[in-house]
ZADO-1210 file (C-alpha; in nm, 4 decimals, padded with zeros to 6 digits):
<atoms>
<atom x="-06.8288" y="01.4429" z="-06.2400" code="MET" pos="1"/>
<atom x="-06.5996" y="01.1972" z="-06.0796" code="SER" pos="2"/>
<atom x="-06.5441" y="01.1646" z="-05.7091" code="LEU" pos="3"/>
<atom x="-06.1790" y="01.2692" z="-05.7541" code="MET" pos="4"/>
<atom x="-06.2807" y="01.5998" z="-05.9201" code="ARG" pos="5"/>
<atom x="-06.5368" y="01.6839" z="-05.6515" code="ASN" pos="6"/>
<atom x="-06.2831" y="01.6086" z="-05.3832" code="LEU" pos="7"/>
<atom x="-06.0130" y="01.8214" z="-05.5429" code="ASN" pos="8"/>
<atom x="-06.2562" y="02.1129" z="-05.5994" code="ARG" pos="9"/>
<atom x="-06.3449" y="02.1120" z="-05.2314" code="ALA" pos="10"/>
<atom x="-05.9833" y="02.0766" z="-05.1217" code="LEU" pos="11"/>
<atom x="-05.8685" y="02.3551" z="-05.3499" code="THR" pos="12"/>
<atom x="-06.1290" y="02.5905" z="-05.2155" code="ALA" pos="13"/>
<atom x="-06.0434" y="02.5213" z="-04.8540" code="THR" pos="14"/>
<atom x="-05.6747" y="02.4278" z="-04.8490" code="THR" pos="15"/>
<atom x="-05.5312" y="02.4991" z="-05.1917" code="GLY" pos="16"/>
<atom x="-05.4215" y="02.1356" z="-05.2182" code="LEU" pos="17"/>
<atom x="-05.5198" y="01.8565" z="-05.4533" code="GLN" pos="18"/>
<atom x="-05.5053" y="01.4782" z="-05.4466" code="VAL" pos="19"/>
<atom x="-05.3257" y="01.3000" z="-05.7275" code="ARG" pos="20"/>
<atom x="-05.3204" y="00.9318" z="-05.8120" code="LYS" pos="21"/>
<atom x="-04.9995" y="00.7671" z="-05.7013" code="ALA" pos="22"/>
<atom x="-04.7660" y="00.6426" z="-05.9716" code="ALA" pos="23"/>
<atom x="-04.7393" y="00.2648" z="-05.9901" code="PRO" pos="24"/>
<atom x="-04.4607" y="00.1322" z="-05.7697" code="ALA" pos="25"/>
<atom x="-04.1470" y="00.0256" z="-05.9513" code="ALA" pos="26"/>
<atom x="-04.0994" y="-00.3477" z="-05.9497" code="PRO" pos="27"/>
<atom x="-03.8706" y="-00.4645" z="-05.6693" code="ALA" pos="28"/>
<atom x="-03.5191" y="-00.5388" z="-05.7803" code="ALA" pos="29"/>
<atom x="-03.4588" y="-00.9109" z="-05.7858" code="PRO" pos="30"/>
<atom x="-03.2492" y="-01.0389" z="-05.4994" code="LYS" pos="31"/>
<atom x="-02.8937" y="-01.1197" z="-05.5951" code="ALA" pos="32"/>
<atom x="-02.8473" y="-01.4896" z="-05.6122" code="ALA" pos="33"/>
<atom x="-02.6160" y="-01.6304" z="-05.3483" code="ALA" pos="34"/>
<atom x="-02.2785" y="-01.7185" z="-05.4998" code="PRO" pos="35"/>
<atom x="-02.2522" y="-02.0827" z="-05.5835" code="LYS" pos="36"/>
<atom x="-01.9710" y="-02.2668" z="-05.4093" code="PRO" pos="37"/>
<atom x="-01.6808" y="-02.3445" z="-05.6380" code="ALA" pos="38"/>
<atom x="-01.7183" y="-02.6850" z="-05.7912" code="ALA" pos="39"/>
<atom x="-01.4714" y="-02.9327" z="-05.6507" code="LYS" pos="40"/>
<atom x="-01.2281" y="-03.0398" z="-05.9166" code="ARG" pos="41"/>
<atom x="-01.2524" y="-03.4113" z="-05.9934" code="PRO" pos="42"/>
<atom x="-00.9695" y="-03.6252" z="-05.8669" code="THR" pos="43"/>
<atom x="-00.6976" y="-03.6357" z="-06.1283" code="ALA" pos="44"/>
<atom x="-00.6698" y="-03.9638" z="-06.3162" code="VAL" pos="45"/>
<atom x="-00.3172" y="-04.0977" z="-06.3482" code="TYR" pos="46"/>
<atom x="-00.1285" y="-04.4193" z="-06.3979" code="ARG" pos="47"/>
<atom x="00.1639" y="-04.5539" z="-06.1987" code="CYS" pos="48"/>
<atom x="00.4732" y="-04.5791" z="-06.4183" code="PRO" pos="49"/>
<atom x="00.6118" y="-04.9293" z="-06.4392" code="ALA" pos="50"/>
<atom x="00.9774" y="-04.9739" z="-06.3373" code="PRO" pos="51"/>
<atom x="01.0759" y="-05.0107" z="-06.7023" code="GLU" pos="52"/>
<atom x="00.9047" y="-04.6775" z="-06.7826" code="ASP" pos="53"/>
<atom x="01.0777" y="-04.4700" z="-06.5163" code="LEU" pos="54"/>
<atom x="01.3640" y="-04.3751" z="-06.7464" code="ALA" pos="55"/>
<atom x="01.1096" y="-04.2237" z="-06.9862" code="THR" pos="56"/>
<atom x="00.8543" y="-04.0786" z="-06.7443" code="ASP" pos="57"/>
<atom x="01.0751" y="-03.9417" z="-06.4650" code="ARG" pos="58"/>
<atom x="01.3875" y="-03.7285" z="-06.4525" code="LEU" pos="59"/>
<atom x="01.4333" y="-03.7630" z="-06.0769" code="LEU" pos="60"/>
<atom x="01.5881" y="-04.0681" z="-05.9184" code="ARG" pos="61"/>
<atom x="01.5116" y="-04.1651" z="-05.5593" code="GLN" pos="62"/>
<atom x="01.3700" y="-03.8320" z="-05.4386" code="PRO" pos="63"/>
<atom x="01.3392" y="-03.8004" z="-05.0610" code="VAL" pos="64"/>
<atom x="01.0210" y="-03.6758" z="-04.8929" code="PHE" pos="65"/>
<atom x="01.0030" y="-03.5651" z="-04.5299" code="ILE" pos="66"/>
<atom x="00.6572" y="-03.6518" z="-04.4000" code="MET" pos="67"/>
<atom x="00.5852" y="-03.4369" z="-04.0963" code="SER" pos="68"/>
<atom x="00.3145" y="-03.2309" z="-03.9271" code="PRO" pos="69"/>
<atom x="00.3384" y="-02.8532" z="-03.9190" code="VAL" pos="70"/>
<atom x="00.5777" y="-02.7044" z="-03.6599" code="ARG" pos="71"/>
<atom x="00.7583" y="-03.0325" z="-03.6048" code="SER" pos="72"/>
<atom x="01.1115" y="-02.9218" z="-03.6919" code="GLY" pos="73"/>
<atom x="01.1029" y="-03.0024" z="-04.0617" code="SER" pos="74"/>
<atom x="01.2841" y="-02.6799" z="-04.1536" code="THR" pos="75"/>
<atom x="01.5689" y="-02.7669" z="-03.9165" code="LEU" pos="76"/>
<atom x="01.5882" y="-03.1180" z="-04.0607" code="LEU" pos="77"/>
<atom x="01.5921" y="-02.9980" z="-04.4186" code="ARG" pos="78"/>
<atom x="01.8664" y="-02.7436" z="-04.3356" code="MET" pos="79"/>
<atom x="02.0795" y="-03.0195" z="-04.1841" code="LEU" pos="80"/>
<atom x="02.0234" y="-03.2393" z="-04.4895" code="MET" pos="81"/>
<atom x="02.0803" y="-02.9526" z="-04.7307" code="ASN" pos="82"/>
<atom x="02.4261" y="-02.8986" z="-04.5789" code="ALA" pos="83"/>
<atom x="02.5243" y="-03.2421" z="-04.7127" code="HIS" pos="84"/>
<atom x="02.7238" y="-03.2348" z="-05.0356" code="SER" pos="85"/>
<atom x="02.4886" y="-03.4822" z="-05.2066" code="ARG" pos="86"/>
<atom x="02.1477" y="-03.3713" z="-05.0728" code="LEU" pos="87"/>
<atom x="01.9570" y="-03.0673" z="-05.1946" code="HIS" pos="88"/>
<atom x="01.6613" y="-02.9600" z="-04.9818" code="SER" pos="89"/>
<atom x="01.5048" y="-02.6303" z="-05.0952" code="PRO" pos="90"/>
<atom x="01.2246" y="-02.4453" z="-04.9181" code="HIS" pos="91"/>
<atom x="00.8759" y="-02.5974" z="-04.9260" code="GLU" pos="92"/>
<atom x="00.7735" y="-02.6452" z="-05.2898" code="LEU" pos="93"/>
<atom x="00.4012" y="-02.7260" z="-05.2471" code="HIS" pos="94"/>
<atom x="00.4091" y="-02.9258" z="-05.5680" code="ILE" pos="95"/>
<atom x="00.0775" y="-03.0970" z="-05.4922" code="ARG" pos="96"/>
<atom x="-00.0947" y="-02.7650" z="-05.5631" code="ARG" pos="97"/>
<atom x="00.0524" y="-02.7405" z="-05.9136" code="LEU" pos="98"/>
<atom x="-00.2316" y="-02.8370" z="-06.1472" code="GLU" pos="99"/>
<atom x="-00.2698" y="-02.8799" z="-06.5212" code="VAL" pos="100"/>
<atom x="-00.5733" y="-02.7866" z="-06.7274" code="GLY" pos="101"/>
<atom x="-00.6746" y="-02.8490" z="-07.0882" code="TYR" pos="102"/>
<atom x="-00.7139" y="-02.5513" z="-07.3212" code="GLY" pos="103"/>
<atom x="-00.9568" y="-02.7372" z="-07.5425" code="SER" pos="104"/>
<atom x="-01.1240" y="-03.0714" z="-07.6002" code="LYS" pos="105"/>
<atom x="-00.8736" y="-03.1343" z="-07.8764" code="LEU" pos="106"/>
<atom x="-00.5771" y="-03.0898" z="-07.6429" code="SER" pos="107"/>
<atom x="-00.7372" y="-03.3339" z="-07.3994" code="GLN" pos="108"/>
<atom x="-00.7959" y="-03.5851" z="-07.6771" code="LYS" pos="109"/>
<atom x="-00.4405" y="-03.5424" z="-07.8021" code="ALA" pos="110"/>
<atom x="-00.2922" y="-03.6080" z="-07.4569" code="MET" pos="111"/>
<atom x="-00.5216" y="-03.9053" z="-07.3951" code="SER" pos="112"/>
<atom x="-00.4044" y="-04.0528" z="-07.7251" code="THR" pos="113"/>
<atom x="-00.0508" y="-04.0317" z="-07.5840" code="LEU" pos="114"/>
<atom x="-00.1741" y="-04.2207" z="-07.2750" code="ASP" pos="115"/>
<atom x="-00.1407" y="-03.9029" z="-07.0659" code="LEU" pos="116"/>
<atom x="-00.4336" y="-03.8050" z="-06.8460" code="GLU" pos="117"/>
<atom x="-00.4467" y="-03.4911" z="-06.6336" code="ARG" pos="118"/>
<atom x="-00.2813" y="-03.6576" z="-06.3363" code="GLY" pos="119"/>
<atom x="00.0006" y="-03.7879" z="-06.5553" code="ASP" pos="120"/>
<atom x="00.0647" y="-03.4380" z="-06.6897" code="LEU" pos="121"/>
<atom x="00.0724" y="-03.2990" z="-06.3370" code="GLU" pos="122"/>
<atom x="00.3215" y="-03.5650" z="-06.2342" code="HIS" pos="123"/>
<atom x="00.5441" y="-03.4689" z="-06.5259" code="LEU" pos="124"/>
<atom x="00.5259" y="-03.1061" z="-06.4095" code="LEU" pos="125"/>
<atom x="00.6037" y="-03.1943" z="-06.0473" code="TRP" pos="126"/>
<atom x="00.8986" y="-03.4049" z="-06.1548" code="ASP" pos="127"/>
<atom x="01.0320" y="-03.1360" z="-06.3866" code="ARG" pos="128"/>
<atom x="01.0148" y="-02.8604" z="-06.1229" code="VAL" pos="129"/>
<atom x="01.1984" y="-03.0678" z="-05.8644" code="MET" pos="130"/>
<atom x="01.4525" y="-03.1933" z="-06.1161" code="HIS" pos="131"/>
<atom x="01.5242" y="-02.8337" z="-06.2207" code="ARG" pos="132"/>
<atom x="01.6035" y="-02.7460" z="-05.8584" code="GLU" pos="133"/>
<atom x="01.8279" y="-03.0483" z="-05.8256" code="LEU" pos="134"/>
<atom x="02.0221" y="-02.9733" z="-06.1436" code="VAL" pos="135"/>
<atom x="02.0760" y="-02.6123" z="-06.0340" code="LYS" pos="136"/>
<atom x="02.2196" y="-02.7375" z="-05.7034" code="SER" pos="137"/>
<atom x="02.4682" y="-02.9727" z="-05.8679" code="GLY" pos="138"/>
<atom x="02.3854" y="-03.2421" z="-05.6111" code="LYS" pos="139"/>
<atom x="02.2591" y="-03.6000" z="-05.6410" code="ASP" pos="140"/>
<atom x="01.9271" y="-03.6217" z="-05.4542" code="PHE" pos="141"/>
<atom x="01.6463" y="-03.3784" z="-05.3838" code="VAL" pos="142"/>
<atom x="01.4677" y="-03.3623" z="-05.0467" code="VAL" pos="143"/>
<atom x="01.1148" y="-03.2135" z="-05.0256" code="GLU" pos="144"/>
<atom x="00.9548" y="-03.1254" z="-04.6907" code="LYS" pos="145"/>
<atom x="00.6154" y="-02.9586" z="-04.7417" code="THR" pos="146"/>
<atom x="00.3991" y="-03.0800" z="-04.4462" code="PRO" pos="147"/>
<atom x="00.0808" y="-03.1093" z="-04.6552" code="SER" pos="148"/>
<atom x="00.2487" y="-03.3781" z="-04.8669" code="ASN" pos="149"/>
<atom x="00.1327" y="-03.6240" z="-04.6023" code="ALA" pos="150"/>
<atom x="-00.2263" y="-03.5752" z="-04.7204" code="PHE" pos="151"/>
<atom x="-00.1352" y="-03.7107" z="-05.0657" code="VAL" pos="152"/>
<atom x="00.1299" y="-03.9647" z="-04.9716" code="TYR" pos="153"/>
<atom x="-00.0263" y="-04.2286" z="-05.1966" code="GLU" pos="154"/>
<atom x="-00.0055" y="-04.0085" z="-05.5016" code="ARG" pos="155"/>
<atom x="00.3558" y="-03.9141" z="-05.4261" code="ILE" pos="156"/>
<atom x="00.4397" y="-04.2823" z="-05.3881" code="ARG" pos="157"/>
<atom x="00.2665" y="-04.3586" z="-05.7187" code="ASP" pos="158"/>
<atom x="00.4379" y="-04.0698" z="-05.8947" code="CYS" pos="159"/>
<atom x="00.7868" y="-04.1769" z="-05.7854" code="TRP" pos="160"/>
<atom x="00.7907" y="-04.5523" z="-05.7172" code="PRO" pos="161"/>
<atom x="01.1554" y="-04.5253" z="-05.6099" code="ASP" pos="162"/>
<atom x="01.0974" y="-04.2400" z="-05.3640" code="ALA" pos="163"/>
<atom x="01.2329" y="-04.2629" z="-05.0101" code="ARG" pos="164"/>
<atom x="01.0446" y="-04.1360" z="-04.7058" code="PHE" pos="165"/>
<atom x="01.1553" y="-03.9851" z="-04.3760" code="VAL" pos="166"/>
<atom x="00.8942" y="-03.9520" z="-04.1003" code="PHE" pos="167"/>
<atom x="00.9564" y="-03.6686" z="-03.8560" code="LEU" pos="168"/>
<atom x="00.7691" y="-03.6793" z="-03.5244" code="LEU" pos="169"/>
<atom x="00.7477" y="-03.4345" z="-03.2342" code="ARG" pos="170"/>
<atom x="00.5514" y="-03.4268" z="-02.9101" code="HIS" pos="171"/>
<atom x="00.1944" y="-03.3418" z="-03.0201" code="PRO" pos="172"/>
<atom x="00.1535" y="-03.0793" z="-02.7475" code="VAL" pos="173"/>
<atom x="00.4756" y="-02.9045" z="-02.8546" code="SER" pos="174"/>
<atom x="00.3462" y="-02.9028" z="-03.2116" code="ILE" pos="175"/>
<atom x="00.0152" y="-02.7474" z="-03.1034" code="ALA" pos="176"/>
<atom x="00.1877" y="-02.4873" z="-02.8851" code="GLN" pos="177"/>
<atom x="00.4274" y="-02.3887" z="-03.1625" code="SER" pos="178"/>
<atom x="00.1444" y="-02.3731" z="-03.4192" code="TRP" pos="179"/>
<atom x="-00.0512" y="-02.1423" z="-03.1890" code="HIS" pos="180"/>
<atom x="00.2483" y="-01.9230" z="-03.1081" code="GLU" pos="181"/>
<atom x="00.3267" y="-01.8840" z="-03.4774" code="GLY" pos="182"/>
<atom x="00.0094" y="-01.6744" z="-03.5220" code="ASP" pos="183"/>
<atom x="-00.1849" y="-01.6370" z="-03.1942" code="PRO" pos="184"/>
<atom x="-00.4268" y="-01.3858" z="-03.3474" code="ASP" pos="185"/>
<atom x="-00.5242" y="-01.6359" z="-03.6147" code="LYS" pos="186"/>
<atom x="-00.5473" y="-01.9522" z="-03.4018" code="ARG" pos="187"/>
<atom x="-00.6342" y="-02.0046" z="-03.0386" code="THR" pos="188"/>
<atom x="-00.4471" y="-02.2866" z="-02.8699" code="TYR" pos="189"/>
<atom x="-00.7502" y="-02.5179" z="-02.8987" code="ASP" pos="190"/>
<atom x="-00.7883" y="-02.4339" z="-03.2681" code="GLU" pos="191"/>
<atom x="-00.4174" y="-02.4892" z="-03.3248" code="ALA" pos="192"/>
<atom x="-00.4343" y="-02.8283" z="-03.1535" code="ALA" pos="193"/>
<atom x="-00.7301" y="-02.9395" z="-03.3669" code="ALA" pos="194"/>
<atom x="-00.5719" y="-02.8159" z="-03.6900" code="ASP" pos="195"/>
<atom x="-00.2299" y="-02.9649" z="-03.6158" code="ALA" pos="196"/>
<atom x="-00.3965" y="-03.2950" z="-03.5307" code="LEU" pos="197"/>
<atom x="-00.5147" y="-03.3234" z="-03.8915" code="ARG" pos="198"/>
<atom x="-00.1512" y="-03.3216" z="-04.0019" code="TYR" pos="199"/>
<atom x="-00.0492" y="-03.5694" z="-03.7345" code="MET" pos="200"/>
<atom x="-00.3186" y="-03.8128" z="-03.8448" code="LYS" pos="201"/>
<atom x="-00.2107" y="-03.7727" z="-04.2082" code="ALA" pos="202"/>
<atom x="00.1489" y="-03.8521" z="-04.1124" code="VAL" pos="203"/>
<atom x="00.0262" y="-04.1545" z="-03.9182" code="ASP" pos="204"/>
<atom x="-00.1600" y="-04.2818" z="-04.2250" code="ARG" pos="205"/>
<atom x="00.1538" y="-04.2286" z="-04.4332" code="ALA" pos="206"/>
<atom x="00.3601" y="-04.4286" z="-04.1828" code="ARG" pos="207"/>
<atom x="00.1132" y="-04.7141" z="-04.2177" code="GLU" pos="208"/>
<atom x="00.1124" y="-04.7022" z="-04.5974" code="GLY" pos="209"/>
<atom x="00.4815" y="-04.6426" z="-04.6670" code="LEU" pos="210"/>
<atom x="00.8189" y="-04.7827" z="-04.5743" code="THR" pos="211"/>
<atom x="01.0699" y="-04.5332" z="-04.4426" code="GLY" pos="212"/>
<atom x="01.2870" y="-04.3988" z="-04.1628" code="HIS" pos="213"/>
<atom x="01.1443" y="-04.2367" z="-03.8481" code="THR" pos="214"/>
<atom x="01.3232" y="-03.9632" z="-03.6535" code="VAL" pos="215"/>
<atom x="01.2069" y="-03.7503" z="-03.3617" code="ARG" pos="216"/>
<atom x="01.2641" y="-03.3773" z="-03.3323" code="TYR" pos="217"/>
<atom x="01.3599" y="-03.4151" z="-02.9663" code="GLU" pos="218"/>
<atom x="01.6303" y="-03.6682" z="-03.0591" code="ASP" pos="219"/>
<atom x="01.7704" y="-03.4370" z="-03.3265" code="ILE" pos="220"/>
<atom x="01.8040" y="-03.1469" z="-03.0832" code="THR" pos="221"/>
<atom x="01.9491" y="-03.3720" z="-02.8107" code="ALA" pos="222"/>
<atom x="02.2077" y="-03.5530" z="-03.0270" code="ASP" pos="223"/>
<atom x="02.2101" y="-03.4241" z="-03.3864" code="PRO" pos="224"/>
<atom x="02.5200" y="-03.6167" z="-03.4913" code="GLU" pos="225"/>
<atom x="02.3741" y="-03.9510" z="-03.3853" code="LYS" pos="226"/>
<atom x="02.0473" y="-03.8860" z="-03.5671" code="GLU" pos="227"/>
<atom x="02.2155" y="-03.7562" z="-03.8840" code="MET" pos="228"/>
<atom x="02.4406" y="-04.0617" z="-03.8933" code="ARG" pos="229"/>
<atom x="02.1340" y="-04.2859" z="-03.8705" code="ARG" pos="230"/>
<atom x="01.9593" y="-04.0872" z="-04.1428" code="LEU" pos="231"/>
<atom x="02.2610" y="-04.0953" z="-04.3741" code="CYS" pos="232"/>
<atom x="02.2806" y="-04.4694" z="-04.3299" code="LEU" pos="233"/>
<atom x="01.9177" y="-04.5003" z="-04.4386" code="PHE" pos="234"/>
<atom x="01.9813" y="-04.2796" z="-04.7431" code="LEU" pos="235"/>
<atom x="02.3028" y="-04.4660" z="-04.8290" code="ASP" pos="236"/>
<atom x="02.5219" y="-04.1557" z="-04.8180" code="VAL" pos="237"/>
<atom x="02.8243" y="-04.0904" z="-04.5977" code="ASP" pos="238"/>
<atom x="02.7744" y="-03.8762" z="-04.2905" code="PHE" pos="239"/>
<atom x="02.9357" y="-03.5338" z="-04.3204" code="GLU" pos="240"/>
<atom x="03.0209" y="-03.3269" z="-04.0087" code="PRO" pos="241"/>
<atom x="02.9311" y="-03.0113" z="-04.2040" code="ALA" pos="242"/>
<atom x="02.5657" y="-03.1101" z="-04.1660" code="MET" pos="243"/>
<atom x="02.5792" y="-03.0088" z="-03.7992" code="LEU" pos="244"/>
<atom x="02.6907" y="-02.6543" z="-03.8821" code="ASP" pos="245"/>
<atom x="02.4445" y="-02.5876" z="-04.1615" code="TYR" pos="246"/>
<atom x="02.4767" y="-02.2105" z="-04.1272" code="GLY" pos="247"/>
<atom x="02.8158" y="-02.2156" z="-04.2995" code="ARG" pos="248"/>
<atom x="02.6469" y="-02.3106" z="-04.6256" code="LYS" pos="249"/>
<atom x="02.5834" y="-02.0032" z="-04.8421" code="ALA" pos="250"/>
<atom x="02.2723" y="-02.1626" z="-04.9948" code="ASP" pos="251"/>
<atom x="02.1051" y="-02.2330" z="-04.6605" code="ALA" pos="252"/>
<atom x="01.8285" y="-01.9790" z="-04.7176" code="GLN" pos="253"/>
<atom x="01.4929" y="-01.9475" z="-04.5487" code="VAL" pos="254"/>
<atom x="01.1860" y="-01.7872" z="-04.7065" code="VAL" pos="255"/>
<atom x="00.9078" y="-01.6365" z="-04.4961" code="LYS" pos="256"/>
<atom x="00.5886" y="-01.8375" z="-04.5328" code="GLY" pos="257"/>
<atom x="00.7671" y="-02.1426" z="-04.6778" code="LEU" pos="258"/>
<atom x="00.8743" y="-02.3087" z="-04.3576" code="GLY" pos="259"/>
<atom x="01.0236" y="-02.1700" z="-04.0367" code="ASP" pos="260"/>
<atom x="01.2017" y="-01.8382" z="-04.0915" code="TRP" pos="261"/>
<atom x="01.2497" y="-01.7218" z="-03.7334" code="ARG" pos="262"/>
<atom x="01.5699" y="-01.6322" z="-03.5504" code="ASP" pos="263"/>
<atom x="01.6237" y="-01.9761" z="-03.3990" code="LYS" pos="264"/>
<atom x="01.6539" y="-02.1467" z="-03.7360" code="ILE" pos="265"/>
<atom x="01.8744" y="-01.8642" z="-03.8662" code="LYS" pos="266"/>
<atom x="02.1468" y="-01.9330" z="-03.6097" code="THR" pos="267"/>
<atom x="02.2869" y="-02.2014" z="-03.8386" code="GLY" pos="268"/>
<atom x="02.3267" y="-02.4535" z="-03.5588" code="GLN" pos="269"/>
<atom x="02.0967" y="-02.6951" z="-03.3796" code="VAL" pos="270"/>
<atom x="01.9408" y="-02.5304" z="-03.0753" code="GLN" pos="271"/>
<atom x="01.8038" y="-02.7040" z="-02.7670" code="ALA" pos="272"/>
<atom x="01.4357" y="-02.7906" z="-02.7915" code="GLY" pos="273"/>
<atom x="01.1691" y="-02.6738" z="-02.5487" code="ARG" pos="274"/>
<atom x="01.1017" y="-02.8764" z="-02.2341" code="ALA" pos="275"/>
<atom x="00.8670" y="-03.1675" z="-02.2920" code="LEU" pos="276"/>
<atom x="00.5098" y="-03.1128" z="-02.1751" code="PRO" pos="277"/>
<atom x="00.3933" y="-03.2930" z="-01.8634" code="THR" pos="278"/>
<atom x="00.0995" y="-03.5337" z="-01.8539" code="GLU" pos="279"/>
<atom x="-00.1161" y="-03.2541" z="-01.7135" code="ASP" pos="280"/>
<atom x="-00.0340" y="-03.0374" z="-02.0165" code="ASP" pos="281"/>
<atom x="-00.1873" y="-03.2848" z="-02.2612" code="ILE" pos="282"/>
<atom x="-00.5424" y="-03.1908" z="-02.3717" code="PRO" pos="283"/>
<atom x="-00.7871" y="-03.4729" z="-02.4304" code="GLU" pos="284"/>
<atom x="-00.7895" y="-03.4164" z="-02.8060" code="ILE" pos="285"/>
<atom x="-00.4162" y="-03.4959" z="-02.8269" code="LEU" pos="286"/>
<atom x="-00.3944" y="-03.7850" z="-02.5791" code="ARG" pos="287"/>
<atom x="-00.4516" y="-04.0652" z="-02.8340" code="PRO" pos="288"/>
<atom x="-00.1779" y="-03.9291" z="-03.0627" code="MET" pos="289"/>
<atom x="00.0621" y="-03.8813" z="-02.7718" code="CYS" pos="290"/>
<atom x="00.0103" y="-04.2454" z="-02.6796" code="GLN" pos="291"/>
<atom x="00.0420" y="-04.3665" z="-03.0395" code="ALA" pos="292"/>
<atom x="00.3728" y="-04.1838" z="-03.0816" code="TRP" pos="293"/>
<atom x="00.5142" y="-04.2965" z="-02.7472" code="GLY" pos="294"/>
<atom x="00.5004" y="-03.9578" z="-02.5724" code="TYR" pos="295"/>
<atom x="00.2493" y="-04.0659" z="-02.3085" code="SER" pos="296"/>
<atom x="00.1573" y="-04.3806" z="-02.1207" code="GLU" pos="297"/>
</atoms>
């Protein structure tokens, strides 16, 4: 008789209980694999259209790009320019985020046979979207002001070899303060300064790599007519006094999340800018940029 039987007989007699062999433990569920980070999409291959190919490859002629950091007054500048009878400046278009994919290997092969790689197809899309906006406006030149364009200034230059560039600067501390105030729960002041600095550095690289016209936000708010006359001269269009009263234009619309949409910009007229920061207001992280842009000694 087995040990288990003897044990159970004794237990039953004294306690009424019995011992049973435990069922085998269920195998442990395998741990869920950690999600793999999304693979970074390879840089799009594209070619630069030769001057003789522009008539075939591009619908736009001489598009204008405002290269600026966030919270630097680019919405005000585009509203002033949009009030011109020949300049159309819609809300931020974020065209650099418009991407093209192949539905099959055959479609990729077919496009490559036409000398069109993924980057070329994206450039055609960017050009078509902006040209559509321009045609709807009935004007002559389109002006695009998305701040992140500065990160891809080389590609924009390669896409439109006849593009014109306007560089908009503002005191780096004012940019950081405005970026923080735009969403204080999302960004502390220090975080806003560090994030805005990325845009400032991108604009600085664009200024080194491109030829264009530089304007300061503080100069626009102090003397908008003078600065708009200078800008019109660069763009080879006549200055129009209506630019200074942009609110009279029915198409001067602002869209939340696509540029500044707050009450100040909605007044329709240039408002005085905030007081310039003092030397003591400049954090160490922004001092080199303040010096580079002539806002600090």
